Each structure stands twice: as structure tokens, then as C-alpha cells.
N, C-alpha and C positions, 0 to 999 in steps of 0.2 A: 504494500500500500504506500501511499504518498508519505505518511508519517515515518515509515521505515526508511524510506529514501532520505528524508530530512535528518533523521537520527544518524544514519550512516555518514551523511555529508558532514554533520556536526562533529562526529567522532573523528573523522579524517582531518578536519580542520584543527581540532584540539591536539591530535597527534603531531600534526605538522608544526603547530606553535610550540609544543614541547620539544620537538627535535631542534627547531631553530634556537630556542632558548638554551638548550644544552650546548649546541655548537657555539653560540655567542659566549657562554660562560667559559668554555674551554679556550677559545681564542683570546678572550680578554684576560685570562690568567697566565698566558704564556709570556716569558721574558722576551721572546722574539717579536719583532715588529711585523704585524700581519696586516695586509691591506688588499683591496680589490679595486681596480680601476676599469673604467669603460674604455672603448677603443680610442676615444679622444683624449685619454689621460686624466679624466676627472675621477676623484676618489668616490667609490660607491660604498666602501666599508673601510674602517680604520679601527684596529683594536686599541685597547687601553695603552699598551706599551708605545705604539706609534704616536698616539695623542700626547703622552707625557714627553716623548722625545721632541715633538714639535712645539710643545708648550701651549697647546690649544685644546679646547674641549672638542669632542667629536662633532658637534654641530658646526664648528668653525672649520672642520676639515672636509666633511662630505660636500661634494659638488665642486670642490676646488681642484686646482692642478698643481704640479710641482713648482711652477713659477711663483705661486703664492707663498711658498715656504723656503725656496732655495735660490741661490744666485743664478744668473743666466747660464753660466758654464755648466753648473750642476744640472739644471733643468734640461739643457740640451743633451747631456750625457744620459740622463735617466730616460728621456724620450727616445733616444737612439737605441738604448738597451731594450726598452719596451717594444719598439718596432721590430727588433730582431726576434723577440719572443713571439710576437703576434704572427710573424711570417713563418715561424717554424711549427713543428708538430709536438714538441716536447718541452721539458723544462730546461732552463739554462742557468748557469751560475755566473755571477759577475762580482768582481771586487769594485764596489762603487764608492768613489770619492765624493763626499757630501759636504757642502758648505752652506749652512743655514743663512737665510737673509739677515742682514744686519750684523754679521759676524765675519771674522776671518779665520774661524776655527774649522780647519779641514779634518774630517774623520773618514776613515775607510771602513766600509761594511761589506761583509759577504752577503750577497743577495741572491736568493734562489727564486726564479720567476718561472711561471708556467702560464700558458694561455688557457683561459676559461671560456670555452665556447658556449654560446647560447643554444641549448639542446632543441629549442623550438625550431631552429633553422636546419636541423638534420632530420632526415626521414629514414 
């Protein structure tokens, strides 16, 4: 009946929300900086560790791009690395030299990147 369908849909939605919350909890408790960007380089997800490193709350990170946080040379390097990953099929590792905006403090990070494809575009 229709009520059974609604109950099943509600149960699936609740399970999906629980799964999402578990994943968020795991990612936000890692010491690693974890993020997800769209194809144009805008941050779609940023974990707690990345937000602390950037000195910004998550709402000030989402929707922004590297140029909002790093000097021009850093932004160009990060974009070039991201482009290499998007063109490939698997993960890539980079030693990324990062210089935050307003500083001259260069730091190098090992960054492992992989393309996250939108499964809706694959059949």
C-alpha cells in the first residue's frame, strides 16, 4: 500500500542521514586535511582539520576556491595538480608547497588526490 511505500522511503532517508553523519564524524576527527572540490575548484566539503589550518569556519570555506586562501603561485600550482587528477583515472600524490594569503610562510604537504566522478553521468 501507499503507507508502506512512504514508510520504506522514510526508513531509507533516515539510513542515508545516519550514514552521512557517520562519515562526517569520521572525516572531521581525522588529523588529515580532507576536502572535496567541484570541477571549477570550489570547495564542496572541508573537514575540521582543513578549516583550522585555514583559520576559517566551514561556512567561510565552502563555495570558495584556492585563490581565496593562498597566494597566486600556490593557487596556480594547486589548480594544475587538480587538473592532472581530473584528467586521469586514479589517485595521484603531490608534494604541495603552500603559502597562505597574507603570509610568507611556505609549508610543504603530501597531498593525495583522486577524482570523484558524479555517478549520475555513468550508465
